[in-house]
C-alpha positions as CSV (number, residue, x, y, z in Angstrom):
1,X,77.0,143.0,68.0
2,X,80.0,144.4,68.6
3,X,79.8,142.1,72.0
4,X,79.7,139.1,70.7
5,X,82.6,139.9,68.1
6,X,84.0,141.1,71.3
7,X,83.5,137.9,72.6
8,X,84.3,136.3,69.4
9,X,88.3,137.8,69.8
10,X,89.0,136.7,73.3
11,X,91.8,133.7,73.2
12,X,90.1,131.6,75.4
13,X,87.6,130.8,72.9
14,X,90.2,131.1,70.5
15,X,92.0,127.9,72.3
16,X,89.0,125.8,71.9
17,X,89.0,124.8,69.4
18,X,86.3,121.3,68.3
19,X,89.5,119.0,69.4
20,X,90.2,121.5,72.9
21,X,86.2,120.7,73.3
22,X,85.9,117.0,72.6
23,X,88.5,116.6,74.8
24,X,87.4,118.8,77.7
25,X,83.5,117.2,77.5
26,X,85.5,113.7,77.8
27,X,87.5,114.0,80.5
28,X,84.7,115.8,82.1
29,X,82.1,112.6,82.1
30,X,85.4,110.7,82.5
31,X,85.2,112.1,86.0
32,X,81.6,111.6,86.2
33,X,81.9,108.0,85.8
34,X,85.0,108.3,87.9
35,X,82.9,109.6,91.2
36,X,79.5,107.7,90.7
37,X,82.1,105.0,90.5
38,X,84.1,105.3,93.8
39,X,80.6,106.3,95.7
40,X,79.4,102.8,94.9
41,X,82.8,100.6,95.5
42,X,82.8,102.8,98.6
43,X,79.1,101.7,99.6
44,X,79.7,98.2,98.4
45,X,83.0,97.7,100.3
46,X,82.1,99.5,104.0
47,X,79.3,96.7,103.7
48,X,78.8,94.0,106.6
49,X,78.7,91.4,102.9
50,X,81.6,92.3,101.9
51,X,83.6,92.8,104.4
52,X,82.4,89.6,105.9
53,X,83.8,87.1,102.7
54,X,87.4,87.0,104.8
55,X,86.4,84.0,107.0
56,X,88.2,85.8,110.1
57,X,86.2,89.1,109.3
58,X,83.6,87.0,110.0
59,X,85.0,85.8,113.0
60,X,84.7,89.6,113.6
61,X,81.2,89.9,113.4
62,X,80.0,87.2,115.1
63,X,80.4,89.3,118.3
64,X,78.9,92.1,116.3
65,X,75.7,90.7,115.4
66,X,75.1,90.1,119.4
67,X,76.1,93.5,120.5
68,X,73.7,96.8,120.2
69,X,74.4,98.1,117.5
70,X,73.8,95.5,115.4
71,X,70.2,93.9,117.2
72,X,68.9,97.8,118.4
73,X,65.6,98.4,119.8
74,X,65.2,101.0,117.5
75,X,65.7,99.4,114.3
76,X,69.2,101.3,113.4
77,X,72.0,98.9,112.8
78,X,75.4,100.4,112.3
79,X,77.2,98.7,109.9
80,X,81.2,97.5,109.0
81,X,81.2,101.4,107.0
82,X,80.0,102.8,109.2
83,X,82.3,102.7,111.7
84,X,85.6,101.9,110.3
85,X,85.3,104.4,107.4
86,X,85.5,108.1,107.4
87,X,82.7,110.0,105.6
88,X,83.4,111.2,101.8
89,X,84.1,109.6,99.3
90,X,87.8,110.5,99.3
91,X,88.5,110.4,102.8
92,X,86.0,106.9,102.1
93,X,88.1,105.9,99.0
94,X,92.0,106.0,101.3
95,X,90.6,104.3,104.2
96,X,90.1,102.2,101.4
97,X,93.1,102.2,100.0
98,X,95.0,102.4,103.7
99,X,93.3,98.7,105.0
100,X,94.2,97.0,101.8
101,X,97.4,95.9,103.6
102,X,95.5,93.3,105.6
103,X,94.0,92.0,102.9
104,X,97.6,91.4,101.9
105,X,98.2,89.9,105.6
106,X,95.6,87.4,104.7
107,X,96.2,86.4,101.4
108,X,100.4,85.9,102.9
109,X,98.8,84.6,106.2
110,X,97.2,81.9,103.9
111,X,100.2,81.3,102.2
112,X,102.5,81.2,105.0
113,X,101.3,81.7,108.0
114,X,99.6,82.8,110.4
115,X,96.8,82.3,109.2
116,X,94.0,84.6,110.6
117,X,91.5,82.0,109.5
118,X,92.5,79.7,112.7
119,X,90.5,81.2,115.2
120,X,93.1,80.8,117.4
121,X,95.5,82.3,116.1
122,X,92.1,85.1,115.0
123,X,92.2,85.4,119.0
124,X,95.5,85.8,119.9
125,X,96.3,88.4,117.6
126,X,93.1,90.5,118.2
127,X,94.2,92.4,121.0
128,X,96.7,93.8,118.2
129,X,94.1,95.1,116.0
130,X,91.8,96.4,118.9
131,X,94.4,98.7,120.3
132,X,95.4,100.0,116.3
133,X,91.0,100.5,115.7
134,X,90.6,102.2,118.7
135,X,94.2,104.6,118.3
136,X,92.7,104.9,114.6
137,X,89.6,105.9,116.4
138,X,91.0,108.7,119.2
139,X,93.3,110.6,115.8
140,X,89.7,111.8,113.9
141,X,88.3,112.1,117.3
142,X,85.3,109.4,116.6
143,X,84.3,110.9,113.5
144,X,81.6,108.6,112.5
145,X,80.9,107.6,115.8
146,X,79.4,111.4,116.0
147,X,77.7,110.9,113.1
148,X,74.7,109.6,114.9
149,X,75.4,110.1,118.5
150,X,75.7,113.8,119.1
151,X,77.6,114.1,122.5
152,X,75.9,117.6,123.3
153,X,71.5,115.5,122.8
154,X,72.0,112.5,125.5
155,X,69.9,112.3,127.7
156,X,70.7,108.2,129.1
157,X,68.8,106.4,131.1
158,X,71.5,106.2,134.2
159,X,71.1,108.6,136.7
160,X,73.7,111.9,135.6
161,X,73.9,110.5,132.0
162,X,73.6,114.0,130.6
163,X,75.5,116.0,133.1
164,X,78.9,113.9,133.1
165,X,78.3,113.4,128.8
166,X,78.1,118.1,128.6
167,X,80.5,118.2,131.4
168,X,83.1,115.2,132.6
169,X,82.9,114.0,129.2
170,X,84.5,117.8,127.8
171,X,87.2,117.7,125.9
172,X,87.5,113.3,125.5
173,X,86.9,111.3,122.9
174,X,83.7,108.7,122.5
175,X,86.3,105.6,122.7
176,X,88.0,107.1,125.4
177,X,85.3,105.3,128.1
178,X,83.1,103.2,125.5
179,X,85.0,100.1,124.5
180,X,84.5,97.0,123.7
181,X,80.5,97.3,122.5
182,X,80.7,95.7,119.8
183,X,84.0,92.9,119.0
184,X,85.5,90.7,121.5
185,X,85.9,92.8,125.0
186,X,89.6,93.1,124.8
187,X,90.8,95.4,127.8
188,X,92.5,98.6,127.9
189,X,96.1,99.2,126.2
190,X,97.6,100.0,129.5
191,X,96.4,97.8,131.6
192,X,96.9,94.3,129.2
193,X,99.1,91.3,130.2
194,X,99.5,89.3,126.8
195,X,100.0,86.2,129.0
196,X,97.1,86.8,130.6
197,X,95.5,87.2,127.6
198,X,97.1,83.5,126.2
199,X,96.4,81.8,128.7
200,X,92.3,82.3,128.7
201,X,93.1,81.5,124.9
202,X,94.3,77.9,125.8
203,X,91.7,77.6,128.3
204,X,89.1,78.5,125.7
205,X,89.8,76.3,123.3
206,X,91.7,73.7,125.4
207,X,95.1,74.2,124.5
208,X,97.9,72.9,126.4
209,X,99.9,75.4,128.5
210,X,102.3,77.2,125.7
211,X,100.9,75.9,123.3
212,X,99.5,80.1,122.5
213,X,103.0,81.4,122.2
214,X,104.2,79.0,120.4
215,X,101.2,79.5,117.3
216,X,102.6,83.5,117.9
217,X,105.8,83.2,117.1
218,X,104.9,80.4,114.2
């Protein structure tokens, strides 16, 4: 009985009035529902269905659906979020928040240009998007790649694949060697030539010479 009386006399319990307790319960429940909302939001906004709701991203998804990451022999399929969104609800939410700039560019482009829904414009601006994505992977040490791929466990079918990944690739990150696996092929930034890329796009879309440069300046 003395112990109970002593506990009742603690200042912390004097602080816990009915109103404070009610506020703590409501705040706790609100926090739980907020976390659940973030988890569900991350799950939906990382899906291919959500990403390709913008036509410009549907253009990026076409080669993705022809890649091994989509059509694997084992049936494992990497979605947009598996590669482009960090693990963990708060890190993922931050990535989506930062990714909002792409949505703003999409809206701006639809109003005053450049219109990224245009396949020509999309292809012309693709290299910069690819370079930015590769830098994102390098900065995070290809963390999203490592969700599925354990570097120390890679055996491969080609000669010395295991040795390459355990020795030659030591202190390297995945995208320093592995690029152009999923989306349209874009050269390494160090060897990229804008003039050559523009000419390739002009030929692909049957454009007049110099029209690619004009579209880039729009």
